[in-house]
N, C-alpha and C positions, 0 to 999 in steps of 0.2 A: 418552600420546596427544599427537600433534603439534598445534600451534595450528591448522593447516589443518583437520584432522579435527574439532577442537572447534568451529571456526566453521561447518563443514558441519552438524554436529549442532545447533548453535544455530539456524541458518536453517531446517533441516529441521523441527525441533520447533515453532519459532515460526510458520512459514507453514502448518503443519498446524493450529495453533491459530487462525490468521487465517481459514483456510478454514471451519472450523466456526463461528467467531464471526460472520463477515460473510456468507458465502454461504448459510448455513442459518438465518439469523436470521428471514427471512420465513416459512420452513417452520415453525420452532419457534413463532413468534407466531401463525401460522395455526392451529396445533393448539390454542392457547389462545383462539382465536376473536377475535383483534384484527383490525380493518379495515385496508385499505390506507392510509387516511388516518392512522390512529393509528400504524401502523408507520412511515410516512414522517416524521411529526412527531417521533416518538421518536428515530429515527436522526439526523434533522437536528439536533435540539437537542443530543444527546449528542456528535455529531461536531463541532458548533460549539464545545462546551466543550473537546473534545480539541484543536481547532485553536488556540483561545485559549491553552491551556496548553503547547502544543508549543514555542512560541518562547521563553518564559521558562525552560522546562526545558533547552533547548539552550544558552541563555546561561549558566545556572547550571553546566552541565557544562563549558563552556569556561572559566569564570572561577574556579570553586572545585574544586580537585583532589579533595576529599573527596566531592563529589557528581558525579563523572565518570560516563560512560555506564554502566559496570558496576554501580555502586551504585544508580543510579536504576532500572536494569533489574531489579535484585533487589527493590527496594521495590514497583515496579509489578506485578511478577510475583507476589509474595506476596499482595498485595491481590486480584489477579485470581483466584488459587487459592482464597482464602477465599470469593469470590463463586461460583466454580464448585462448590465443595463445598456451599454453601448451596442452590444450584439443584437439586442431587441430592437433598437432604434435604427441601426445600420446593418442591413443584411446584404453584404456585398462579398464577392469572391475573395478579394485580397484581405479585407479585415476579418473575414471568417477564419481564414488560415492563421493570421497573426494572433487574433484573440484566443483561438483554441490553444496555441502554444503558450501564451501568457498564463492562461488559466491552469495549464498543466504545471508550469513552473511554480505558481502560487500554491497549487494543490499539494505538491510535494514538499514545499516549505512548511505548510501547515501540518502535515502528517505527523512529524515527530513531536510537535508541540501538543497535538491532540492526544497522542499516546502518553506523553509526559504528564498530562493533566491527571490521569488516573493514578500514576505512581506518585505524583506530588502529594495527593491526598492520602493514599494508602500508606505511604512511608511516614506520614505525620499523624497517624492514629485514626484515620477515618476508614471505615470498613467498605472500601470501594473495590470490587472484584473485577480485575481486568478481563477475565474470560467472559463473564456475564455482560460487562459493558460493551466489549467488542462484539458479543453476540447480538446485542441490540443494534449495533452498526450493521451486522449481517442481515438482520430482519429488514432494516431500512433499505439496504442495498437491494435486497430481493424484491421488496415492494416497488422500489423505484424502477428496477429493471423491468418488472412486469407491466406496470402501468404506463411508464414512459414508452416502452416498446409498443404497447397497444395504441397509445396516443399518436405515435408516429404513423401508424397505419390509418388512423382516422383523420388527423388534422395536419400531419406532416412535420417538417423540421421545426416549426415554431414551438412545438412542445419541448424540444431540447433546450432552446434558448430561455423560455419562460421558467421551466422547472428548475434549472440551475440557479436562477436568481432567487426563486422562492426558498429553496433548500438553504442557500447561503444566508438569506435574511434570518431564518430561524437559528442558524448556527451563530451568527453575530449577536443576536439577542441573548442566546444562552451563554456565550462567553462573558457578556457584560454582567450577568448575574452570578457568575462563579466567583466565590470569595477568595481573597488571599489569606492564608493561614500562617500562624506562627510556626516556623520550621524548627521546633525544639530538638527533635531527634536528629535532623540533618545537621543542625549547627554544632551540636556536641560531637557528632562523629566526624565532622569535616575539619574541625579546628586544627588538629595535628597536621593535616595535609597542606596547610598554608606554607609550611617550611620547605616544600619541594622546590627544586631548582627551576629556573625559567625555561630551560631546554627540555622540560618534561614532555612538551607537546611534540618534540621531534623524535630523537632516538629513544628517549626514555619512555615516551608514551607507547611507541611501537613495541619496545622490548617488554613493557609491562603487560600489554594486551595482545601478545603475538598470537596465541591460540584463538582468541576472540576474533581477531582480524582475519585469520585464515578461514574461520567458520563463516564470516560475513562474505568472503570471496566465494565460498562454496554455495551459500544461499543465493548470492547474486546470479550464479550460473543457472541454478534451478529456477529462479524467478525470471530469468531470460525467457525460458519456455512459457511461463505463466503470462508474462507481459506480451510475448508474441501472440498468444491466444487472445488476450484482451484486445490488442490492436487490430488483429485480422480475423476475429471470430466470425464476423459477418461473411468473410470469404469461405470459412468452413461450413457455415450454414447454407450459403448459396451453392456450394459444391454438391450438397445432397438435396437440392431443390427447395430450400427454405428462403425466407426473406427477413426483414428487420423485425417483424412481429414474432416470428419463430425464434429469432435471436433473443428478444426480450424474455420470452418464456423460458428458454434454455438458461439464460443468465439468472433468472429468478429461481429456477430449480437448484442451480449450483449454490446460490446464496442461502436458500432455505436449508440446504444440506449442511451448511456450516453451523447453523444455529444450535442444534443439540450438542455438537462437539464443543463449541465455545462456552455454552452454559454449564457444561459438565467438566470443563477443562481443569478447574482447580481440584476437583475430585480425582480426575485421571492422573494429574501431576502428583497428587498426594499418595498414590498407591506405592507401597514399599518397593524399593529398587527401581522405580521408574524415574529417570532423570530428565531434566529439560533437554539435554543434548540428545537423549534417546528419542524423545518426541520429535525433535527437529529432523532426525534421520528418518523416522517413520513418514513424516509429511513429505520429505523430499523424495523418498522411494516411491510413494504413490503417484507423485507427479510424473515420474518416469513411466509408470504403468499407464497413466492417462495418455501419454504421448503415443504409446503403441496402439491404444484403443482408438484414438482419433484417426489413425491411419487405416483402421479397419471398418469404421462405421459407414453405413450406406444409406441411412434414412433418418428422419427426425426422431423417430421412436428410440432408435439406438443412441442417438445424440443425447436425448433427454435422460436416458438411463445412465450414460457415462458421466453426465453432469453430477450425479449423486456422489461421485468420488471427491468432489470439491471439498466436502467437509473433512475427510480424512487427510487430504493433501493441504490445501490452502488454509482451511480452518485450524488444523493442528499447528501448521508452520507459523501462521501470523501471530498466534498467541504465544507459542513457544519461543520465537525469536525475540519478542518484546520482553518476555519474562527472563530469558537468558541474559539479555543486556542488563536488565535491572539487577540480576544476581551477580554478574561478573564485575560491573563497573563500581568504582568507589563512589562515595556519596557526592563529591564535587565534580564527578564526571558523568553523572547519570543522564543529563539531557544530551550531552555529547554522544553517549552510547546510543540513545534512541535516534539521534540524528544519523549516526553511522549505520544503524540498522535500517533506517528509512532510505539511506543511500543505496541499499541493496535493491530496492524497488526502482529508484531512478536510473541507476546505472544499467540495471536489467532492461528497463524500458528503452534506453538508448540502443543497446545491442539488439534487443528483440525487434524493435520497430524498424531500425535502419537496415540491419541485415535481412530481416524478414521481408521488407518491402522490395529490396533488391533481388533476393532469391525468387520471390513469387513472380516478379515481373520478367525475370530471365529464365527461370527453370520450372516454375509452377509451385503450387501449394504443397504437394507431397514432399518434395526435397526440403522445403523450408521446415516442415514438421519433423522430418528425420533429423536435420541439423540441430534443431532446438531440443529435441529429445536426447540426443547425444550429449549436448551441453549439460542438461539436467542430470544425466547419469554421471558425468565427470564431477559435477559439483557435489553430488551425493557421496561419491567415493572420497572426495577431499574431506568432507565432514566426518565420515566414518574413521578416517585415518587420524584426525585430531583427537578422537576419543581414546586413542592409544597413548596419548601424551598428556601430561598435566601442565596447566598454565604456569609459566614461569613467574616468579614473584620478584618485585623490585624493592 
């Protein structure tokens, strides 16, 4: 099997697992009779732990060859599999809550390693296209959303627990058959960088990547809106008279809308005068538009229609932010860059789930949507302002 196909299988199985772990967590914990506030606090705490751990995991992958992305992915995947199997065996309220949190932590730790897999091969001479590969992930996410959503209506919560284990098993097998390659290009380009001082990771690192870090803060605010939607999407569906089956269909429509954007991303990015930063701004701006629309929709038909904007918002942003990190970071900082970009998701999940749960419980869904949309707008403005300055060099 060619490396391209292996990367497609990796992304496909991983993002099917992401779908079940993140998008159906509220449904699963609802079955166990946990409140919005409890769900929000759990997701916030576990995502905060994931965010804290992502950065050192990325630095370890960059500095120590024995702990590069593949080996870390195997360790995290095996731990996640043990948790998944335990959830199948023990379906109790307390463990359901704890296990969901552990899976979220491990999911976020795996995410930068999965992204780095593509750039690891493409940076070393293999024609692996990130947009197409991430598009396969979107296809898989869409199919998982639809079929797991339908399965919850037919057989209930067991479908969530079993499907997560199946998707994870496929991912682990795929990681095992991904080869380690000779990093000729990376080695030659990174040799001079070994002379950098030890405090590079403190003030030096921040000074070197100031604009990059500001962009990540802006993206984090935008993704706070996105993660709020992911966590409490069932509430939005219920507000207009839908249920978990409608939620699965809506998520599938959104994921399918990402597919053409991701498959065509390299061609879109290759258009003259179209920069990666510009694409990030486009994706963020459409998120703000979606926030306004979610406040106006009144039935499932309108909800399904609004989900079509997922491609221009999340589809563009997810490809652009990973590509932007690969463009900006030096060779011996690339896994760290992907980890920082993945932290935008985890930190956003902390803010979105925790604040969202509290606001929904005390003020209702509409005020929570308004607040998250405002945050997305502020983040978009921050990124636009960074386009007026050039990244400082060190």
